[in-house]
C-alpha positions as CSV (number, residue, x, y, z in Angstrom):
1,X,21.8,-11.0,-8.2
2,X,19.0,-8.6,-7.7
3,X,18.9,-5.9,-10.3
4,X,17.3,-2.8,-8.9
5,X,15.7,-0.6,-11.6
6,X,13.9,2.6,-11.1
7,X,11.0,2.5,-13.5
8,X,8.9,5.3,-15.1
9,X,6.4,5.1,-17.8
10,X,9.1,6.4,-20.1
11,X,11.5,3.5,-19.2
12,X,9.0,0.7,-19.6
13,X,10.1,-0.1,-23.1
14,X,13.6,-0.8,-21.8
15,X,12.2,-3.2,-19.2
16,X,10.2,-5.0,-21.9
17,X,13.5,-5.7,-23.7
18,X,15.3,-7.4,-20.7
19,X,15.8,-10.9,-21.6
20,X,15.3,-14.0,-19.4
21,X,18.4,-15.6,-18.0
22,X,19.1,-18.2,-20.7
23,X,20.3,-21.5,-19.7
24,X,20.2,-20.8,-15.9
25,X,17.3,-23.3,-15.3
26,X,15.8,-20.7,-13.1
27,X,12.3,-19.0,-13.4
28,X,12.8,-15.3,-14.1
29,X,10.4,-13.2,-12.0
30,X,10.2,-9.4,-12.3
31,X,8.7,-8.0,-9.1
32,X,7.7,-4.5,-8.3
33,X,7.7,-2.3,-5.1
34,X,7.2,1.3,-4.1
35,X,9.6,2.6,-1.5
36,X,7.4,2.6,1.6
37,X,7.9,1.3,5.1
38,X,4.6,-0.5,4.6
39,X,6.6,-2.9,2.3
40,X,9.4,-3.9,4.7
41,X,8.3,-7.5,4.6
42,X,8.2,-7.7,0.9
43,X,11.5,-6.1,0.4
44,X,13.0,-8.5,3.0
45,X,11.5,-11.4,1.1
46,X,13.0,-10.2,-2.2
47,X,16.4,-10.0,-0.7
48,X,16.1,-13.5,0.8
49,X,15.0,-14.8,-2.7
50,X,18.3,-13.7,-4.1
51,X,19.6,-17.0,-2.7
52,X,17.0,-19.1,-4.4
53,X,18.0,-22.0,-6.5
54,X,14.8,-21.8,-8.5
55,X,14.1,-18.2,-9.1
56,X,16.0,-15.4,-10.7
57,X,14.4,-12.3,-9.2
58,X,14.6,-8.8,-10.6
59,X,13.3,-5.8,-8.5
60,X,11.7,-2.9,-10.3
61,X,11.0,0.3,-8.2
62,X,8.0,2.4,-8.9
63,X,7.0,5.9,-7.7
64,X,3.3,5.0,-7.1
65,X,0.8,2.3,-7.2
66,X,-0.6,3.8,-10.3
67,X,2.7,3.4,-12.2
68,X,3.1,-0.1,-10.8
69,X,-0.3,-1.0,-12.0
70,X,0.4,0.2,-15.5
71,X,3.6,-1.8,-15.6
72,X,1.8,-4.9,-14.4
73,X,-0.9,-4.5,-17.1
74,X,1.8,-4.1,-19.8
75,X,3.8,-7.2,-18.7
76,X,6.8,-5.2,-17.6
77,X,6.5,-7.0,-14.1
78,X,4.9,-10.2,-13.1
79,X,3.7,-9.1,-9.6
80,X,4.0,-5.9,-7.6
81,X,2.8,-4.1,-4.5
82,X,-0.3,-2.1,-5.3
83,X,-2.9,-0.2,-3.3
84,X,-6.3,-1.8,-3.3
85,X,-8.1,1.5,-4.0
86,X,-5.9,2.1,-7.0
87,X,-6.7,-1.3,-8.5
88,X,-10.4,-0.7,-7.7
89,X,-10.2,2.6,-9.7
90,X,-8.8,0.6,-12.7
91,X,-11.5,-2.1,-12.4
92,X,-14.2,0.7,-12.6
93,X,-12.8,1.4,-16.1
94,X,-12.3,-2.1,-17.3
95,X,-11.6,-5.7,-16.1
96,X,-8.1,-6.8,-15.9
97,X,-6.5,-10.4,-15.9
98,X,-4.8,-9.6,-12.5
99,X,-5.4,-10.9,-8.9
100,X,-4.2,-10.2,-5.4
101,X,-2.3,-13.2,-4.3
102,X,-1.5,-11.9,-0.7
103,X,-2.0,-9.0,1.5
104,X,0.8,-6.6,2.3
105,X,-0.2,-4.0,4.8
106,X,-3.3,-2.7,6.7
107,X,-4.2,0.3,9.0
108,X,-1.4,2.3,7.3
109,X,-2.9,5.8,7.4
110,X,-2.7,8.3,10.4
111,X,-4.6,11.5,11.2
112,X,-2.0,14.0,12.1
113,X,-2.3,17.7,13.1
114,X,-0.2,20.7,14.1
115,X,0.1,21.1,17.9
116,X,-0.9,24.8,17.7
117,X,-4.1,23.9,15.8
118,X,-5.3,22.5,19.1
119,X,-7.2,19.6,17.6
120,X,-8.3,17.0,20.0
121,X,-11.7,15.9,18.7
122,X,-13.7,15.9,15.4
123,X,-15.5,19.2,16.4
124,X,-12.2,20.9,16.6
125,X,-11.8,20.4,12.8
126,X,-14.5,23.0,12.1
127,X,-13.0,26.1,10.7
128,X,-9.7,24.5,10.2
129,X,-7.7,24.0,6.9
130,X,-7.1,20.5,5.9
131,X,-5.0,19.2,3.0
132,X,-4.7,16.0,1.0
133,X,-4.5,14.5,-2.4
134,X,-8.0,13.9,-3.8
135,X,-8.6,10.4,-4.9
136,X,-6.0,8.8,-2.6
137,X,-6.8,6.3,0.1
138,X,-5.7,8.8,2.6
139,X,-8.2,11.4,1.2
140,X,-10.9,8.8,1.4
141,X,-10.1,8.0,5.1
142,X,-10.2,11.7,5.9
143,X,-13.3,12.7,3.9
144,X,-15.4,9.8,5.0
145,X,-14.4,9.7,8.6
146,X,-15.1,13.4,9.0
147,X,-18.5,13.1,7.4
148,X,-19.4,10.2,9.6
149,X,-18.6,12.4,12.6
150,X,-20.5,15.5,11.5
151,X,-17.8,17.6,9.8
152,X,-18.1,18.1,6.0
153,X,-14.7,18.6,4.4
154,X,-15.0,21.6,2.1
155,X,-17.8,23.1,4.0
156,X,-17.3,23.0,7.7
157,X,-13.5,22.8,7.2
158,X,-11.5,24.2,4.3
159,X,-9.8,21.8,2.0
160,X,-6.6,22.4,-0.1
161,X,-5.7,19.7,-2.7
162,X,-2.1,18.8,-3.4
163,X,-0.4,16.7,-6.0
164,X,1.2,14.1,-3.7
165,X,1.7,13.2,-0.1
166,X,5.1,14.8,0.2
167,X,3.6,18.2,-0.8
168,X,0.8,17.7,1.8
169,X,3.2,17.2,4.6
170,X,5.4,20.1,3.5
171,X,2.3,22.3,3.7
172,X,1.5,20.9,7.2
173,X,5.0,21.6,8.4
174,X,4.9,25.1,7.0
175,X,1.6,25.9,8.6
176,X,-0.4,26.2,5.4
177,X,-2.7,23.5,6.6
178,X,-3.7,22.4,10.2
179,X,-4.2,18.7,9.7
180,X,-4.2,15.8,7.2
181,X,-4.2,12.1,6.8
182,X,-1.0,10.5,5.7
183,X,1.2,7.4,5.7
184,X,4.7,6.2,6.6
185,X,7.5,7.2,6.4
186,X,6.1,10.7,5.9
187,X,4.3,10.5,9.3
188,X,7.4,9.8,11.2
189,X,9.6,12.3,9.2
190,X,7.1,15.0,10.1
191,X,6.8,14.2,13.6
192,X,10.6,14.1,14.0
193,X,10.7,17.7,12.6
194,X,8.5,18.8,15.6
195,X,5.3,20.6,16.2
196,X,2.9,17.9,14.9
197,X,1.6,14.6,16.1
198,X,-1.0,11.9,15.5
199,X,-4.5,12.9,17.1
200,X,-5.5,9.8,19.2
201,X,-9.3,10.4,19.1
202,X,-9.3,11.0,15.4
203,X,-7.1,8.0,14.8
204,X,-9.4,5.7,16.7
205,X,-12.3,6.4,14.3
206,X,-10.3,6.9,11.1
207,X,-11.5,3.8,9.4
208,X,-15.0,3.8,10.7
209,X,-16.4,4.9,7.4
210,X,-13.9,3.6,4.9
211,X,-11.6,0.5,5.1
212,X,-8.5,-0.7,6.9
213,X,-6.5,-2.5,4.3
214,X,-3.8,-0.6,2.5
215,X,-2.1,-2.7,-0.1
216,X,-1.5,-6.2,-1.5
217,X,0.6,-8.2,-3.8
218,X,-1.1,-8.0,-7.2
219,X,0.0,-10.6,-9.9
220,X,-0.6,-11.4,-13.5
221,X,-3.1,-14.3,-13.7
222,X,-1.2,-15.8,-16.7
223,X,2.2,-15.7,-14.8
224,X,0.6,-17.4,-11.8
225,X,-1.0,-20.1,-13.9
226,X,2.2,-20.8,-15.8
227,X,4.7,-20.7,-12.9
228,X,2.9,-22.1,-9.8
229,X,6.1,-23.5,-8.1
230,X,7.7,-20.0,-8.3
231,X,4.7,-18.4,-6.8
232,X,4.5,-20.9,-4.0
233,X,8.2,-20.3,-3.2
234,X,7.8,-16.5,-3.2
235,X,4.8,-16.6,-0.9
236,X,6.3,-19.1,1.4
237,X,9.4,-16.8,1.9
238,X,7.1,-13.7,2.0
239,X,4.7,-15.0,4.6
240,X,7.5,-16.2,6.7
241,X,9.0,-12.7,6.7
242,X,5.6,-11.3,7.7
243,X,5.2,-13.7,10.7
244,X,8.8,-12.8,11.7
245,X,8.5,-9.0,11.4
246,X,5.2,-8.9,13.0
247,X,6.9,-9.8,16.3
248,X,9.8,-7.3,15.7
249,X,10.1,-5.1,12.6
250,X,13.5,-3.7,13.5
251,X,15.6,-6.3,11.8
252,X,14.1,-5.2,8.4
253,X,15.1,-1.5,8.9
254,X,18.6,-1.9,7.5
255,X,17.3,-4.0,4.7
256,X,14.8,-1.3,3.8
257,X,17.6,1.4,3.9
258,X,19.7,-0.7,1.4
259,X,17.0,-0.2,-1.2
260,X,15.6,3.2,-0.2
261,X,16.8,6.6,1.2
262,X,15.9,7.7,4.7
263,X,17.1,8.5,8.2
264,X,17.5,5.4,10.3
265,X,15.8,6.8,13.4
266,X,12.8,7.9,11.2
267,X,12.6,4.6,9.4
268,X,12.8,2.7,12.7
269,X,10.0,4.7,14.2
270,X,7.9,4.2,11.0
271,X,8.5,0.5,11.2
272,X,7.0,0.3,14.6
273,X,3.8,1.9,13.4
274,X,3.3,-0.3,10.3
275,X,0.9,-3.2,10.5
276,X,2.0,-6.1,8.3
277,X,-0.3,-8.8,7.0
278,X,-0.7,-11.4,4.3
279,X,-4.5,-11.9,4.8
280,X,-6.9,-11.0,2.0
281,X,-10.2,-10.0,3.9
282,X,-13.2,-10.1,1.4
283,X,-15.2,-7.8,3.7
284,X,-12.6,-5.2,3.4
285,X,-12.7,-5.3,-0.4
286,X,-16.5,-4.7,-0.1
287,X,-15.9,-1.8,2.2
288,X,-13.5,-0.3,-0.4
289,X,-16.3,-0.3,-2.9
290,X,-18.8,1.4,-0.4
291,X,-16.3,4.0,0.6
292,X,-15.5,4.9,-3.1
293,X,-19.2,5.2,-3.9
294,X,-20.1,7.2,-0.8
295,X,-17.3,9.6,-1.5
296,X,-18.7,10.3,-5.0
297,X,-15.5,8.9,-6.6
298,X,-17.3,6.0,-8.2
299,X,-20.9,6.0,-9.4
300,X,-21.3,2.2,-9.1
301,X,-20.1,-0.1,-6.2
302,X,-16.9,-1.8,-7.4
303,X,-16.5,-3.9,-4.2
304,X,-18.1,-7.2,-5.3
305,X,-16.0,-7.1,-8.5
306,X,-12.8,-6.3,-6.6
307,X,-13.5,-9.3,-4.2
308,X,-13.5,-11.7,-7.4
309,X,-9.8,-10.7,-7.9
310,X,-8.6,-12.4,-4.7
311,X,-6.6,-15.7,-5.3
312,X,-6.1,-17.6,-2.1
313,X,-4.8,-20.9,-3.5
314,X,-1.1,-20.2,-3.3
315,X,-1.5,-18.3,0.0
316,X,-3.2,-21.3,1.4
317,X,-0.2,-23.5,0.3
318,X,2.3,-21.1,1.7
319,X,0.7,-20.7,5.2
320,X,-1.2,-24.0,5.6
321,X,-4.3,-21.9,6.5
322,X,-7.6,-22.2,4.8
323,X,-9.1,-19.4,2.6
324,X,-11.6,-18.6,5.3
325,X,-8.8,-18.2,7.9
326,X,-7.0,-15.9,5.4
327,X,-10.1,-13.7,5.1
328,X,-12.3,-15.3,2.5
329,X,-16.0,-15.0,3.0
330,X,-19.1,-16.1,1.1
């Protein structure tokens, strides 16, 4: 049975103490996730793996990629969904024995504005108030795309910083800011409340000066090396779910809602906007490094180092595709 735990840094010690299922003959795997519609294929795979004859899977819930990364570093989980930019920030401080073994989602950010702000093009952002959470992927997309289109955030447009995405979207709904870049299900929740929508012209160029990939499945190198059969089975089930849900994500809505709170209509709308993937494109890792450097967040380009933390071997086995077909490049 999947044990769902809500993890915080204060609770990690408890997680460490959980014992393996003695005598079951199964490989115990602790996997993490962050409640986000971007991860509907992952949570669907975790549910399916409950029936595995070889794996005893335990699900640990995190509030952010940063918390998930800390848990993975400390051995509280064996693999978890994690934003690429968050791992890149960590690598800028020190190397880690962790690798992405699969992609999860891409193109997960959206440029959204209040209807009464009358924003239709980049030039309309001049003199407006934008909000975000500095250091997040959404902030990078907003800052870099605006600069590439001749509008400097903090100069041509006012910028207000918030602690998290929820606070940003509340400010948008209250009229404290005119526009922002955010993610699902916050986008669909805010659109459903009325008075805001995605701006097509801005959305089209949103990734032009940053990167499209959002998150991947990050795993402990030692766990992968010691449990190759378990990793193969997990990725086989997961990639199958991605292929299935790319055609129609709606069957995963009820599964998602069995693990996370949300309005069904909102989650359904969010699922239709999500772009699922298991590919690991090397060029996108390099683009992350470039974006972090150009934004001033990093002093050195971390992209090449990030690209060395992509492990295609088990993904190749699960999909029957070559590393180059999965995004690897020289």
